[in-house]
Biopython code that builds the backbone (N, CA, C, O; Angstrom):
import numpy as np
from Bio.PDB.StructureBuilder import StructureBuilder

atoms = [
    (1, "UNK", "N", (0.840, -1.177, 0.000)),
    (1, "UNK", "CA", (0.000, 0.000, 0.000)),
    (1, "UNK", "C", (0.886, 1.242, 0.000)),
    (1, "UNK", "O", (1.888, 1.306, 0.713)),
    (2, "UNK", "N", (0.500, 2.230, -0.813)),
    (2, "UNK", "CA", (1.189, 3.506, -0.767)),
    (2, "UNK", "C", (0.179, 4.630, -0.918)),
    (2, "UNK", "O", (-0.960, 4.414, -1.332)),
    (3, "UNK", "N", (0.617, 5.826, -0.576)),
    (3, "UNK", "CA", (-0.256, 6.993, -0.642)),
    (3, "UNK", "C", (0.506, 8.148, -1.271)),
    (3, "UNK", "O", (1.734, 8.206, -1.211)),
    (4, "UNK", "N", (-0.232, 9.056, -1.867)),
    (4, "UNK", "CA", (0.331, 10.305, -2.363)),
    (4, "UNK", "C", (-0.190, 11.390, -1.432)),
    (4, "UNK", "O", (-1.398, 11.592, -1.304)),
    (5, "UNK", "N", (0.747, 12.087, -0.780)),
    (5, "UNK", "CA", (0.360, 13.129, 0.172)),
    (5, "UNK", "C", (0.881, 14.476, -0.295)),
    (5, "UNK", "O", (1.779, 14.561, -1.133)),
    (6, "UNK", "N", (0.298, 15.525, 0.266)),
    (6, "UNK", "CA", (0.765, 16.876, -0.005)),
    (6, "UNK", "C", (1.243, 17.473, 1.308)),
    (6, "UNK", "O", (0.476, 17.564, 2.267)),
    (7, "UNK", "N", (2.509, 17.882, 1.359)),
    (7, "UNK", "CA", (3.055, 18.507, 2.554)),
    (7, "UNK", "C", (4.068, 19.560, 2.129)),
    (7, "UNK", "O", (4.934, 19.299, 1.293)),
    (8, "UNK", "N", (3.958, 20.723, 2.696)),
    (8, "UNK", "CA", (4.888, 21.795, 2.362)),
    (8, "UNK", "C", (4.787, 22.262, 0.932)),
    (8, "UNK", "O", (5.766, 22.762, 0.378)),
    (9, "UNK", "N", (3.610, 22.111, 0.310)),
    (9, "UNK", "CA", (3.435, 22.543, -1.071)),
    (9, "UNK", "C", (3.967, 21.555, -2.094)),
    (9, "UNK", "O", (3.971, 21.846, -3.290)),
    (10, "UNK", "N", (4.419, 20.385, -1.640)),
    (10, "UNK", "CA", (4.957, 19.365, -2.538)),
    (10, "UNK", "C", (4.155, 18.084, -2.399)),
    (10, "UNK", "O", (3.620, 17.794, -1.329)),
    (11, "UNK", "N", (4.071, 17.319, -3.473)),
    (11, "UNK", "CA", (3.379, 16.036, -3.426)),
    (11, "UNK", "C", (4.412, 14.919, -3.377)),
    (11, "UNK", "O", (5.366, 14.912, -4.155)),
    (12, "UNK", "N", (4.215, 13.962, -2.448)),
    (12, "UNK", "CA", (5.165, 12.875, -2.257)),
    (12, "UNK", "C", (4.444, 11.535, -2.259)),
    (12, "UNK", "O", (3.322, 11.420, -1.765)),
    (13, "UNK", "N", (5.097, 10.528, -2.818)),
    (13, "UNK", "CA", (4.583, 9.156, -2.769)),
    (13, "UNK", "C", (5.254, 8.492, -1.577)),
    (13, "UNK", "O", (6.481, 8.422, -1.521)),
    (14, "UNK", "N", (4.460, 7.999, -0.615)),
    (14, "UNK", "CA", (5.018, 7.445, 0.608)),
    (14, "UNK", "C", (4.493, 6.029, 0.858)),
    (14, "UNK", "O", (3.369, 5.689, 0.487)),
    (15, "UNK", "N", (5.335, 5.219, 1.496)),
    (15, "UNK", "CA", (4.977, 3.871, 1.919)),
    (15, "UNK", "C", (5.380, 3.713, 3.376)),
    (15, "UNK", "O", (6.221, 4.462, 3.874)),
    (16, "UNK", "N", (4.791, 2.749, 4.060)),
    (16, "UNK", "CA", (5.126, 2.495, 5.455)),
    (16, "UNK", "C", (6.593, 2.071, 5.553)),
    (16, "UNK", "O", (7.063, 1.264, 4.751)),
    (17, "UNK", "N", (7.311, 2.615, 6.535)),
    (17, "UNK", "CA", (8.723, 2.301, 6.725)),
    (17, "UNK", "C", (9.679, 3.201, 5.971)),
    (17, "UNK", "O", (10.887, 3.143, 6.202)),
    (18, "UNK", "N", (9.174, 4.024, 5.084)),
    (18, "UNK", "CA", (10.019, 4.895, 4.268)),
    (18, "UNK", "C", (10.517, 6.089, 5.091)),
    (18, "UNK", "O", (9.773, 6.648, 5.897)),
    (19, "UNK", "N", (11.770, 6.470, 4.882)),
    (19, "UNK", "CA", (12.346, 7.652, 5.526)),
    (19, "UNK", "C", (12.477, 8.733, 4.461)),
    (19, "UNK", "O", (13.024, 8.492, 3.385)),
    (20, "UNK", "N", (11.972, 9.927, 4.768)),
    (20, "UNK", "CA", (12.026, 10.998, 3.784)),
    (20, "UNK", "C", (12.251, 12.335, 4.451)),
    (20, "UNK", "O", (12.090, 12.472, 5.664)),
    (21, "UNK", "N", (12.623, 13.318, 3.654)),
    (21, "UNK", "CA", (12.841, 14.674, 4.145)),
    (21, "UNK", "C", (11.723, 15.567, 3.631)),
    (21, "UNK", "O", (11.390, 15.551, 2.446)),
    (22, "UNK", "N", (11.151, 16.347, 4.542)),
    (22, "UNK", "CA", (10.091, 17.286, 4.200)),
    (22, "UNK", "C", (10.485, 18.658, 4.736)),
    (22, "UNK", "O", (11.456, 18.782, 5.482)),
    (23, "UNK", "N", (9.740, 19.676, 4.359)),
    (23, "UNK", "CA", (9.992, 21.010, 4.908)),
    (23, "UNK", "C", (9.868, 20.955, 6.426)),
    (23, "UNK", "O", (9.127, 20.132, 6.961)),
    (24, "UNK", "N", (10.591, 21.826, 7.116)),
    (24, "UNK", "CA", (10.689, 21.806, 8.573)),
    (24, "UNK", "C", (9.316, 21.730, 9.227)),
    (24, "UNK", "O", (8.419, 22.511, 8.909)),
    (25, "UNK", "N", (9.163, 20.774, 10.152)),
    (25, "UNK", "CA", (7.935, 20.603, 10.925)),
    (25, "UNK", "C", (8.136, 21.189, 12.320)),
    (25, "UNK", "O", (9.235, 21.110, 12.868)),
    (26, "UNK", "N", (7.097, 21.771, 12.895)),
    (26, "UNK", "CA", (7.235, 22.394, 14.221)),
    (26, "UNK", "C", (7.072, 21.403, 15.370)),
    (26, "UNK", "O", (6.474, 21.738, 16.392)),
    (27, "UNK", "N", (7.595, 20.191, 15.214)),
    (27, "UNK", "CA", (7.460, 19.147, 16.229)),
    (27, "UNK", "C", (8.850, 18.695, 16.675)),
    (27, "UNK", "O", (9.772, 18.668, 15.860)),
    (28, "UNK", "N", (9.020, 18.341, 17.953)),
    (28, "UNK", "CA", (10.331, 17.886, 18.420)),
    (28, "UNK", "C", (10.654, 16.474, 17.932)),
    (28, "UNK", "O", (9.782, 15.730, 17.484)),
    (29, "UNK", "N", (11.916, 16.143, 18.034)),
    (29, "UNK", "CA", (12.402, 14.825, 17.621)),
    (29, "UNK", "C", (11.713, 13.735, 18.432)),
    (29, "UNK", "O", (11.567, 13.862, 19.648)),
    (30, "UNK", "N", (11.286, 12.657, 17.759)),
    (30, "UNK", "CA", (10.650, 11.531, 18.420)),
    (30, "UNK", "C", (9.139, 11.615, 18.511)),
    (30, "UNK", "O", (8.498, 10.641, 18.906)),
    (31, "UNK", "N", (8.557, 12.736, 18.160)),
    (31, "UNK", "CA", (7.109, 12.904, 18.252)),
    (31, "UNK", "C", (6.411, 12.362, 17.011)),
    (31, "UNK", "O", (6.928, 12.467, 15.899)),
    (32, "UNK", "N", (5.225, 11.777, 17.217)),
    (32, "UNK", "CA", (4.426, 11.268, 16.100)),
    (32, "UNK", "C", (3.627, 12.430, 15.504)),
    (32, "UNK", "O", (3.055, 13.240, 16.234)),
    (33, "UNK", "N", (3.594, 12.501, 14.177)),
    (33, "UNK", "CA", (2.872, 13.565, 13.484)),
    (33, "UNK", "C", (2.014, 12.971, 12.375)),
    (33, "UNK", "O", (2.282, 11.875, 11.883)),
    (34, "UNK", "N", (0.987, 13.703, 11.992)),
    (34, "UNK", "CA", (0.168, 13.327, 10.847)),
    (34, "UNK", "C", (0.619, 14.188, 9.676)),
    (34, "UNK", "O", (0.585, 15.417, 9.751)),
    (35, "UNK", "N", (1.041, 13.543, 8.598)),
    (35, "UNK", "CA", (1.589, 14.273, 7.459)),
    (35, "UNK", "C", (0.511, 14.697, 6.482)),
    (35, "UNK", "O", (-0.268, 13.872, 6.006)),
    (36, "UNK", "N", (0.471, 15.957, 6.192)),
    (36, "UNK", "CA", (-0.283, 16.559, 5.100)),
    (36, "UNK", "C", (-1.637, 15.986, 4.769)),
    (36, "UNK", "O", (-2.281, 15.336, 5.592)),
    (37, "UNK", "N", (-2.049, 16.237, 3.565)),
    (37, "UNK", "CA", (-3.333, 15.778, 3.063)),
    (37, "UNK", "C", (-3.108, 14.574, 2.162)),
    (37, "UNK", "O", (-2.197, 14.585, 1.335)),
    (38, "UNK", "N", (-3.927, 13.532, 2.310)),
    (38, "UNK", "CA", (-3.809, 12.321, 1.488)),
    (38, "UNK", "C", (-4.620, 12.546, 0.218)),
    (38, "UNK", "O", (-5.844, 12.665, 0.262)),
    (39, "UNK", "N", (-3.922, 12.603, -0.915)),
    (39, "UNK", "CA", (-4.565, 12.881, -2.192)),
    (39, "UNK", "C", (-4.977, 11.614, -2.928)),
    (39, "UNK", "O", (-5.934, 11.626, -3.702)),
    (40, "UNK", "N", (-4.242, 10.500, -2.685)),
    (40, "UNK", "CA", (-4.537, 9.260, -3.384)),
    (40, "UNK", "C", (-4.024, 8.080, -2.577)),
    (40, "UNK", "O", (-2.996, 8.178, -1.907)),
    (41, "UNK", "N", (-4.746, 6.957, -2.642)),
    (41, "UNK", "CA", (-4.339, 5.710, -2.003)),
    (41, "UNK", "C", (-4.320, 4.605, -3.035)),
    (41, "UNK", "O", (-5.197, 4.542, -3.896)),
    (42, "UNK", "N", (-3.317, 3.724, -2.954)),
    (42, "UNK", "CA", (-3.265, 2.547, -3.809)),
    (42, "UNK", "C", (-3.016, 1.356, -2.898)),
    (42, "UNK", "O", (-1.995, 1.290, -2.214)),
    (43, "UNK", "N", (-3.968, 0.401, -2.891)),
    (43, "UNK", "CA", (-3.881, -0.767, -2.034)),
    (43, "UNK", "C", (-4.179, -1.998, -2.858)),
    (43, "UNK", "O", (-5.329, -2.241, -3.223)),
    (44, "UNK", "N", (-3.131, -2.794, -3.159)),
    (44, "UNK", "CA", (-3.254, -4.026, -3.945)),
    (44, "UNK", "C", (-4.013, -3.802, -5.250)),
    (44, "UNK", "O", (-4.909, -4.572, -5.597)),
    (45, "UNK", "N", (-3.652, -2.760, -5.955)),
    (45, "UNK", "CA", (-4.261, -2.496, -7.251)),
    (45, "UNK", "C", (-5.519, -1.651, -7.201)),
    (45, "UNK", "O", (-5.974, -1.164, -8.236)),
    (46, "UNK", "N", (-6.096, -1.465, -6.012)),
    (46, "UNK", "CA", (-7.283, -0.611, -5.893)),
    (46, "UNK", "C", (-6.824, 0.825, -5.686)),
    (46, "UNK", "O", (-6.124, 1.134, -4.722)),
    (47, "UNK", "N", (-7.225, 1.691, -6.598)),
    (47, "UNK", "CA", (-6.821, 3.094, -6.540)),
    (47, "UNK", "C", (-7.995, 3.927, -6.049)),
    (47, "UNK", "O", (-9.101, 3.836, -6.582)),
    (48, "UNK", "N", (-7.748, 4.739, -5.030)),
    (48, "UNK", "CA", (-8.760, 5.664, -4.525)),
    (48, "UNK", "C", (-8.202, 7.064, -4.649)),
    (48, "UNK", "O", (-7.242, 7.424, -3.967)),
    (49, "UNK", "N", (-8.802, 7.849, -5.518)),
    (49, "UNK", "CA", (-8.368, 9.226, -5.717)),
    (49, "UNK", "C", (-9.287, 10.149, -4.941)),
    (49, "UNK", "O", (-10.505, 9.970, -4.947)),
    (50, "UNK", "N", (-8.711, 11.130, -4.278)),
    (50, "UNK", "CA", (-9.497, 12.063, -3.493)),
    (50, "UNK", "C", (-10.051, 13.192, -4.331)),
    (50, "UNK", "O", (-9.580, 13.458, -5.436)),
    (51, "UNK", "N", (-11.063, 13.855, -3.786)),
    (51, "UNK", "CA", (-11.654, 14.993, -4.478)),
    (51, "UNK", "C", (-11.785, 16.171, -3.526)),
    (51, "UNK", "O", (-12.918, 16.445, -3.132)),
    (52, "UNK", "N", (-10.793, 16.872, -3.128)),
    (52, "UNK", "CA", (-9.371, 16.708, -3.442)),
    (52, "UNK", "C", (-8.637, 15.755, -2.498)),
    (52, "UNK", "O", (-7.526, 15.329, -2.815)),
    (53, "UNK", "N", (-9.225, 15.405, -1.339)),
    (53, "UNK", "CA", (-8.544, 14.491, -0.423)),
    (53, "UNK", "C", (-9.376, 13.238, -0.229)),
    (53, "UNK", "O", (-10.587, 13.240, -0.450)),
    (54, "UNK", "N", (-8.707, 12.154, 0.193)),
    (54, "UNK", "CA", (-9.390, 10.895, 0.461)),
    (54, "UNK", "C", (-9.952, 10.965, 1.876)),
    (54, "UNK", "O", (-9.188, 11.113, 2.829)),
    (55, "UNK", "N", (-11.269, 10.861, 2.034)),
    (55, "UNK", "CA", (-11.845, 10.949, 3.381)),
    (55, "UNK", "C", (-11.476, 9.733, 4.221)),
    (55, "UNK", "O", (-11.526, 8.599, 3.745)),
    (56, "UNK", "N", (-11.103, 9.978, 5.480)),
    (56, "UNK", "CA", (-10.791, 8.880, 6.395)),
    (56, "UNK", "C", (-9.394, 8.320, 6.248)),
    (56, "UNK", "O", (-9.059, 7.344, 6.920)),
    (57, "UNK", "N", (-8.571, 8.894, 5.403)),
    (57, "UNK", "CA", (-7.198, 8.406, 5.207)),
    (57, "UNK", "C", (-6.230, 9.310, 5.950)),
    (57, "UNK", "O", (-6.397, 10.529, 5.986)),
    (58, "UNK", "N", (-5.199, 8.683, 6.550)),
    (58, "UNK", "CA", (-4.244, 9.439, 7.362)),
    (58, "UNK", "C", (-2.877, 8.764, 7.259)),
    (58, "UNK", "O", (-2.788, 7.536, 7.269)),
    (59, "UNK", "N", (-1.823, 9.555, 7.161)),
    (59, "UNK", "CA", (-0.453, 9.050, 7.146)),
    (59, "UNK", "C", (0.225, 9.527, 8.428)),
    (59, "UNK", "O", (0.340, 10.728, 8.673)),
    (60, "UNK", "N", (0.676, 8.559, 9.252)),
    (60, "UNK", "CA", (1.315, 8.878, 10.523)),
    (60, "UNK", "C", (2.808, 8.614, 10.410)),
    (60, "UNK", "O", (3.229, 7.589, 9.873)),
    (61, "UNK", "N", (3.607, 9.548, 10.922)),
    (61, "UNK", "CA", (5.063, 9.436, 10.831)),
    (61, "UNK", "C", (5.693, 9.872, 12.149)),
    (61, "UNK", "O", (5.044, 10.509, 12.979)),
    (62, "UNK", "N", (6.968, 9.520, 12.331)),
    (62, "UNK", "CA", (7.742, 9.913, 13.498)),
    (62, "UNK", "C", (8.869, 10.831, 13.046)),
    (62, "UNK", "O", (9.558, 10.544, 12.067)),
    (63, "UNK", "N", (9.053, 11.938, 13.762)),
    (63, "UNK", "CA", (10.126, 12.883, 13.437)),
    (63, "UNK", "C", (11.448, 12.297, 13.925)),
    (63, "UNK", "O", (11.597, 12.009, 15.113)),
    (64, "UNK", "N", (12.409, 12.118, 13.015)),
    (64, "UNK", "CA", (13.717, 11.560, 13.363)),
    (64, "UNK", "C", (14.726, 12.647, 13.698)),
    (64, "UNK", "O", (15.672, 12.404, 14.447)),
    (65, "UNK", "N", (14.539, 13.831, 13.158)),
    (65, "UNK", "CA", (15.473, 14.920, 13.437)),
    (65, "UNK", "C", (15.265, 16.079, 12.491)),
    (65, "UNK", "O", (14.446, 16.026, 11.573)),
    (66, "UNK", "N", (16.033, 17.136, 12.742)),
    (66, "UNK", "CA", (15.950, 18.341, 11.931)),
    (66, "UNK", "C", (17.344, 18.682, 11.416)),
    (66, "UNK", "O", (18.344, 18.465, 12.100)),
    (67, "UNK", "N", (17.393, 19.216, 10.208)),
    (67, "UNK", "CA", (18.672, 19.608, 9.600)),
    (67, "UNK", "C", (18.385, 20.689, 8.559)),
    (67, "UNK", "O", (17.257, 21.164, 8.423)),
    (68, "UNK", "N", (19.412, 21.054, 7.849)),
    (68, "UNK", "CA", (19.243, 21.987, 6.743)),
    (68, "UNK", "C", (19.721, 21.311, 5.467)),
    (68, "UNK", "O", (20.646, 20.500, 5.491)),
    (69, "UNK", "N", (19.083, 21.652, 4.358)),
    (69, "UNK", "CA", (19.404, 21.048, 3.075)),
    (69, "UNK", "C", (20.721, 21.560, 2.515)),
    (69, "UNK", "O", (21.441, 22.320, 3.163)),
    (70, "UNK", "N", (21.017, 21.130, 1.308)),
    (70, "UNK", "CA", (22.240, 21.560, 0.635)),
    (70, "UNK", "C", (22.192, 23.053, 0.351)),
    (70, "UNK", "O", (21.119, 23.630, 0.171)),
    (71, "UNK", "N", (23.354, 23.661, 0.315)),
    (71, "UNK", "CA", (23.427, 25.094, 0.050)),
    (71, "UNK", "C", (23.162, 25.365, -1.428)),
    (71, "UNK", "O", (23.720, 24.715, -2.313)),
    (72, "UNK", "N", (22.308, 26.327, -1.659)),
    (72, "UNK", "CA", (22.025, 26.802, -3.006)),
    (72, "UNK", "C", (22.630, 28.192, -3.107)),
    (72, "UNK", "O", (22.300, 29.077, -2.318)),
    (73, "UNK", "N", (23.514, 28.384, -4.077)),
    (73, "UNK", "CA", (24.190, 29.667, -4.240)),
    (73, "UNK", "C", (23.468, 30.462, -5.313)),
    (73, "UNK", "O", (23.241, 29.978, -6.422)),
    (74, "UNK", "N", (23.112, 31.694, -4.963)),
    (74, "UNK", "CA", (22.419, 32.578, -5.887)),
    (74, "UNK", "C", (23.339, 33.753, -6.185)),
    (74, "UNK", "O", (23.864, 34.379, -5.265)),
    (75, "UNK", "N", (23.536, 34.055, -7.462)),
    (75, "UNK", "CA", (24.402, 35.162, -7.838)),
    (75, "UNK", "C", (23.652, 36.212, -8.639)),
    (75, "UNK", "O", (22.817, 35.886, -9.483)),
    (76, "UNK", "N", (23.954, 37.473, -8.369)),
    (76, "UNK", "CA", (23.398, 38.575, -9.139)),
    (76, "UNK", "C", (24.558, 39.256, -9.855)),
    (76, "UNK", "O", (25.666, 39.341, -9.326)),
    (77, "UNK", "N", (24.291, 39.732, -11.047)),
    (77, "UNK", "CA", (25.354, 40.323, -11.844)),
    (77, "UNK", "C", (24.755, 41.334, -12.804)),
    (77, "UNK", "O", (23.756, 41.057, -13.468)),
    (78, "UNK", "N", (25.369, 42.511, -12.876)),
    (78, "UNK", "CA", (24.967, 43.506, -13.872)),
    (78, "UNK", "C", (26.202, 43.866, -14.675)),
    (78, "UNK", "O", (27.209, 44.314, -14.126)),
    (79, "UNK", "N", (26.114, 43.668, -15.964)),
    (79, "UNK", "CA", (27.277, 43.899, -16.808)),
    (79, "UNK", "C", (27.640, 45.377, -16.878)),
    (79, "UNK", "O", (26.769, 46.247, -16.854)),
    (80, "UNK", "N", (28.922, 45.642, -16.964)),
    (80, "UNK", "CA", (29.502, 46.976, -17.125)),
    (80, "UNK", "C", (29.267, 47.905, -15.949)),
    (80, "UNK", "O", (29.557, 49.097, -16.055)),
    (81, "UNK", "N", (28.748, 47.402, -14.822)),
    (81, "UNK", "CA", (28.457, 48.261, -13.671)),
    (81, "UNK", "C", (29.227, 47.844, -12.416)),
    (81, "UNK", "O", (29.037, 48.442, -11.357)),
    (82, "UNK", "N", (30.076, 46.848, -12.513)),
    (82, "UNK", "CA", (30.840, 46.329, -11.386)),
    (82, "UNK", "C", (29.952, 45.908, -10.217)),
    (82, "UNK", "O", (30.300, 46.108, -9.053)),
    (83, "UNK", "N", (28.799, 45.321, -10.546)),
    (83, "UNK", "CA", (27.855, 44.882, -9.517)),
    (83, "UNK", "C", (27.810, 43.358, -9.509)),
    (83, "UNK", "O", (27.400, 42.734, -10.488)),
    (84, "UNK", "N", (28.231, 42.771, -8.407)),
    (84, "UNK", "CA", (28.193, 41.319, -8.252)),
    (84, "UNK", "C", (27.803, 41.005, -6.816)),
    (84, "UNK", "O", (28.372, 41.570, -5.882)),
    (85, "UNK", "N", (26.848, 40.119, -6.631)),
    (85, "UNK", "CA", (26.443, 39.675, -5.298)),
    (85, "UNK", "C", (26.322, 38.165, -5.302)),
    (85, "UNK", "O", (25.870, 37.565, -6.277)),
    (86, "UNK", "N", (26.731, 37.565, -4.207)),
    (86, "UNK", "CA", (26.654, 36.107, -4.094)),
    (86, "UNK", "C", (26.063, 35.782, -2.730)),
    (86, "UNK", "O", (26.613, 36.175, -1.701)),
    (87, "UNK", "N", (24.939, 35.062, -2.721)),
    (87, "UNK", "CA", (24.225, 34.749, -1.494)),
    (87, "UNK", "C", (23.949, 33.250, -1.465)),
    (87, "UNK", "O", (23.580, 32.662, -2.481)),
    (88, "UNK", "N", (24.129, 32.635, -0.300)),
    (88, "UNK", "CA", (23.820, 31.220, -0.141)),
    (88, "UNK", "C", (22.567, 31.045, 0.701)),
    (88, "UNK", "O", (22.247, 31.890, 1.536)),
    (89, "UNK", "N", (21.856, 29.939, 0.477)),
    (89, "UNK", "CA", (20.642, 29.643, 1.242)),
    (89, "UNK", "C", (20.583, 28.146, 1.512)),
    (89, "UNK", "O", (20.853, 27.333, 0.628)),
    (90, "UNK", "N", (20.221, 27.788, 2.759)),
    (90, "UNK", "CA", (20.019, 26.387, 3.127)),
    (90, "UNK", "C", (18.612, 26.249, 3.707)),
    (90, "UNK", "O", (18.287, 26.847, 4.733)),
    (91, "UNK", "N", (17.797, 25.460, 3.039)),
    (91, "UNK", "CA", (16.402, 25.291, 3.438)),
    (91, "UNK", "C", (16.305, 24.394, 4.674)),
    (91, "UNK", "O", (16.899, 23.316, 4.691)),
    (92, "UNK", "N", (15.569, 24.814, 5.711)),
    (92, "UNK", "CA", (15.390, 23.947, 6.884)),
    (92, "UNK", "C", (14.516, 22.748, 6.538)),
    (92, "UNK", "O", (13.469, 22.902, 5.910)),
    (93, "UNK", "N", (14.943, 21.551, 6.944)),
    (93, "UNK", "CA", (14.259, 20.305, 6.602)),
    (93, "UNK", "C", (14.038, 19.471, 7.856)),
    (93, "UNK", "O", (14.732, 19.651, 8.857)),
    (94, "UNK", "N", (13.080, 18.565, 7.804)),
    (94, "UNK", "CA", (12.842, 17.590, 8.862)),
    (94, "UNK", "C", (12.916, 16.207, 8.247)),
    (94, "UNK", "O", (12.407, 15.976, 7.150)),
    (95, "UNK", "N", (13.554, 15.287, 8.962)),
    (95, "UNK", "CA", (13.659, 13.896, 8.502)),
    (95, "UNK", "C", (12.609, 13.100, 9.260)),
    (95, "UNK", "O", (12.593, 13.115, 10.491)),
    (96, "UNK", "N", (11.725, 12.399, 8.539)),
    (96, "UNK", "CA", (10.640, 11.644, 9.160)),
    (96, "UNK", "C", (10.615, 10.210, 8.630)),
    (96, "UNK", "O", (11.052, 9.932, 7.514)),
    (97, "UNK", "N", (10.091, 9.310, 9.464)),
    (97, "UNK", "CA", (9.881, 7.910, 9.056)),
    (97, "UNK", "C", (8.380, 7.667, 9.053)),
    (97, "UNK", "O", (7.708, 7.910, 10.055)),
    (98, "UNK", "N", (7.849, 7.184, 7.923)),
    (98, "UNK", "CA", (6.427, 6.897, 7.809)),
    (98, "UNK", "C", (6.149, 5.605, 8.568)),
    (98, "UNK", "O", (6.695, 4.554, 8.234)),
    (99, "UNK", "N", (5.301, 5.686, 9.587)),
    (99, "UNK", "CA", (4.989, 4.517, 10.407)),
    (99, "UNK", "C", (3.844, 3.699, 9.820)),
    (99, "UNK", "O", (3.947, 2.479, 9.693)),
    (100, "UNK", "N", (2.766, 4.366, 9.466)),
    (100, "UNK", "CA", (1.629, 3.626, 8.925)),
    (100, "UNK", "C", (0.730, 4.541, 8.097)),
    (100, "UNK", "O", (0.757, 5.767, 8.213)),
    (101, "UNK", "N", (-0.062, 3.887, 7.261)),
    (101, "UNK", "CA", (-1.079, 4.579, 6.483)),
    (101, "UNK", "C", (-2.407, 4.020, 6.955)),
    (101, "UNK", "O", (-2.705, 2.845, 6.743)),
    (102, "UNK", "N", (-3.214, 4.875, 7.604)),
    (102, "UNK", "CA", (-4.491, 4.456, 8.144)),
    (102, "UNK", "C", (-5.586, 4.742, 7.129)),
    (102, "UNK", "O", (-5.617, 5.793, 6.490)),
    (103, "UNK", "N", (-6.503, 3.750, 7.001)),
    (103, "UNK", "CA", (-7.622, 3.890, 6.081)),
    (103, "UNK", "C", (-8.888, 3.554, 6.851)),
    (103, "UNK", "O", (-9.043, 2.440, 7.352)),
    (104, "UNK", "N", (-9.793, 4.521, 6.942)),
    (104, "UNK", "CA", (-11.083, 4.294, 7.585)),
    (104, "UNK", "C", (-12.170, 4.386, 6.528)),
    (104, "UNK", "O", (-12.679, 5.473, 6.254)),
    (105, "UNK", "N", (-12.527, 3.269, 5.939)),
    (105, "UNK", "CA", (-13.555, 3.216, 4.901)),
    (105, "UNK", "C", (-13.238, 4.154, 3.759)),
    (105, "UNK", "O", (-14.140, 4.761, 3.182)),
    (106, "UNK", "N", (-11.958, 4.280, 3.424)),
    (106, "UNK", "CA", (-11.553, 5.194, 2.352)),
    (106, "UNK", "C", (-11.817, 4.592, 0.970)),
    (106, "UNK", "O", (-12.028, 5.315, -0.003)),
    (107, "UNK", "N", (-11.801, 3.258, 0.900)),
    (107, "UNK", "CA", (-12.049, 2.619, -0.401)),
    (107, "UNK", "C", (-13.533, 2.539, -0.654)),
    (107, "UNK", "O", (-14.238, 1.705, -0.086)),
    (108, "UNK", "N", (-13.990, 3.414, -1.512)),
    (108, "UNK", "CA", (-15.407, 3.481, -1.830)),
    (108, "UNK", "C", (-15.824, 2.424, -2.828)),
    (108, "UNK", "O", (-15.080, 1.478, -3.086)),
    (109, "UNK", "N", (-17.015, 2.580, -3.392)),
    (109, "UNK", "CA", (-17.584, 1.597, -4.312)),
    (109, "UNK", "C", (-16.906, 1.576, -5.642)),
    (109, "UNK", "O", (-17.283, 0.794, -6.515)),
]
sb = StructureBuilder()
sb.init_structure("model")
sb.init_model(0)
sb.init_chain("A")
sb.init_seg("    ")
for serial, (resi, resn, name, xyz) in enumerate(atoms, 1):
    if name == "N":
        sb.init_residue(resn, " ", resi, " ")
    sb.init_atom(name, np.array(xyz, "f"), 0.0, 1.0, " ", f" {name:<3s}", serial, name[0])
structure = sb.get_structure()
């Protein structure tokens, strides 16, 4: 079974036991959280698509820790004006492990 969820403005395909990085969550390390909105469920070939979300479906995960992503360097440059700027940015991220995908009568007719 897997689900497609939306968290932090991004859509992710998740399965139980999977470890993934999402945008920083406001929860401490070791706490159980419910991830985003469940947009689609696939269970043994049965596909349930939400309109826009699947009712009764929930993805539960545990926060493993917090870190920052890779540095992205942004440069500005204007020709013939001696203008150059270089700025780095590291996006705050949270590492989570998907514990289970709960389905409460989500598979309709």
